[in-house]
N, C-alpha and C positions, 0 to 999 in steps of 0.2 A: 341431692334433696335441698340445696340452697339455691340451686340457680335453669333445676330444671323448668320450672314451672315459666321462665323469662322465656321469649317465642323468638327465634331466629329474627337476625334481619339480612337485607340483602347484602350480596357483596359490594365493597367501595368500587364506584368506577374507576377504571386505570386510567393513571395520569399519565400522560407522553407529553414531554417537554424537547421540540423540537427548534434547533437555534437557527435564529433569525437570520436569511442570506448574507454572505461577505461579501461585501463590495471592494475590499481595496487590500492592498498585498500589508499582513503583518510579520512585525520581526520581532525576536525576543533573543535574549544572552541569557545565561544560565552557568554560575559558577560553579565548578565540583572536582575536588582534588582524583580530577582523572585524566585519560587520551583526549584530546579535543575533537568534536563531535559535528557533524551538522547535521539538522532531521529536517525533512519540510514535509509539508502536508496538505492537500486539497482535498474539500469536500466531495462526497460521490452520495449515490441514494442508499435506498434500504436493500433489504436481500431480494427484493421482489423488482427489482428495476433492470429492463432488459439490456441496458450499457453494461451490467458486471462483468458477461462473460469476454466481455472484447475489452474491458479494463483488464481481466485476468490477462489476457493474451499480452497488453499494452505492459504490464508488468514483468513480466518474466521476458520478452526481448529487452529492454530496460537493462536486466540485472541479474537474469537466472542464466548460470552456469560461465565456463571460461568464452563462452561464443557471445555472449550479450554484449550487446554495445558499450554501457557503462564500465564492467569491468574489460570487456579488451581497450579502453581508451583510458578509463578515470584509473584503472590498478593496475595494466600490466605496460602499459603503452608511457605514460605520465604519471605513473607510481604519486599520482595526491592521496592516495587514500588505501588502507590494507584492507578495505573492505567496503560493498556498497552493495545497496538491496531494495527491491521496491515492492510494494504489496498493495495491491487493495484488501481492506477490511469491511464488508459491509454485512450487517445487523439486522434485527430486528426494527432499529432505527437506523436513520442516515450515517453512513462511515466513514471513513476517510481513506484517502489513496496515499502512503506513507513512502519516503523515503529518506535513506538514512547510511549517513557515510562515516569512518572514521580516518580522520585525517593519517597521513604517515609522514615521519623526516619533519622537517622543517616548513614543509606545508600546510598554509592557512585553511579556514575553513569558508574564508570569499571566493579562494582559489578552486574549492570543492564543490561550492554551491557554482561560482560559474563555469565550469567545465559539465557539469549535472544539465543545469539549462543551454547550454548550447546542442549537447545531443537532444533534448526535445524538443528543441526548436526546430532540427534539423527534419528531427523524424514527422513534426507537425506540418513542415513545406515540403519534404521528397516523401512520405508514404515508409512504408516498408515492400520489404521484398518478398516473392513469393516463397525464395528458401528460405527464412525468417519465420515466416507464419508456420511453413506448415512443420519447421522442428519445434517450433513449439507448442505444437497445438498435438503433434505426437507425443510428446515429453509429457505434457498436463496432463493426457489421456493416460498413460502409462504409471504417473506418480500416483494418481487419483484410482485407478484401477487397483495398483500395489497395495494400496494403504487401505482397501476394503477385505482383503488376503487375511487379515488379522483379526480376533472376535473384537478385540480394543478398538481397531479402526473403525469397524463395521460399527460396534455400538457408538461412536463417537460419532461417525455421520451421520447417524438414523438420531440420534441426542439433538444436534446441532440442529436439523432441517425441521425434527420437528419442536422445539422449542423458538426457535427462529424463524422460521418463515409459517408454521403451521401445521406442514404436510412433510412426512418423512419419503414420502415419494419420490422428493428431489430430488434425494439420491440418486434416481436412479436416472435422472432428466439431467444432470448436469455435466456428463461426458460429452449430449448432443449438443446440448449449447455453448459449450466449446469449439466443437466440430463443425459450427454452422459458423463461426465468426470468421468475416472476411478481413481483407487489408485496406478495404473501403475504412470499413466498422473498424480497424484499430486508429488508422488516423485521424477518422472523424472525432473520437471520444479523446482522443490528446489535445482539438486543437477545445472539445467543451470543455474540459475540467482544468488540464493543466495551464491554466493561463493566471499569469500575477492575482486577480483584482480576485481571484479564489486559493488564495497560496497563502499561506505562514511558515515560517520560517523561523528556526530556531539553534542557536550555537552552543553548544557545551563548550566551556572553556577552563583552562586550571588556572588558577587563578597568582597559584607560587611561578607557571612558567611565563605567565604573561609579566610577570615581575622582573624575572630575569633578564627576561628580551628587553625590558626598560635599562635594565644596568647596563648589559651589553651597547645599547647605542649611546 
C-alpha cells in the first residue's frame, strides 16, 4: 500500500577487503588469566588456491597425531607443551595457516616458538619422507570420507563449498586433491609460506604468573 509503487533497486556490489601483503615479522603479547600459550599464523590464499591441498598435508605432518613431528618432539620428548596443532584455514577470502601450542610446566612461550620453528626449518631444508606422506594422505582421506557418512557432516560440507567456493561439487574433488600431493609439493609450500616475513606470533601470558616469577627472582 505505501511502498509498492517504489521501484526496486539493483543489489549493491559486494565489497571485498583484502589485507595488503605482509612484509615483516609481527609480534604481540596478550595478558589473560589463563595457561600461557603461543600462536603463530602465516598468510595463505583463498579456497581456490592450488596450494591448499599441500598445505593441509603439511599441517597434518607437523601436528596430526602422536607420530607427527611436533607432537613427538615438543609434547612427548621435550615436554614443552601439553598440546600443539597446526591447520590451514582457507575461505572465501585469503586465510591463515595457524599453529598453536599451550606450554607445560615451567617452560616458556619462547622455548615453544623456537622448538616449533626448528622443526619447520628442518622440513624446509630436508623435506618429508614417503612414509610420512602416505600416512597423512590415507588418514586425511579416511577422516574426510568418515565425516560425510552422517547427514550433518555431508550437509556441512555441501553448504561450506556452496557458500565459500561457489560450487558444492568440490565435495567430490577434495579427496583427489589430497591424493595428488607429492613430497616436493609439501616442501615447496613450506618454503613459500612459512617464512618470517609472512609470520605473526602472539604470546598469551598470565600476568599473575609473571609477577610471581619476578618475585621469586
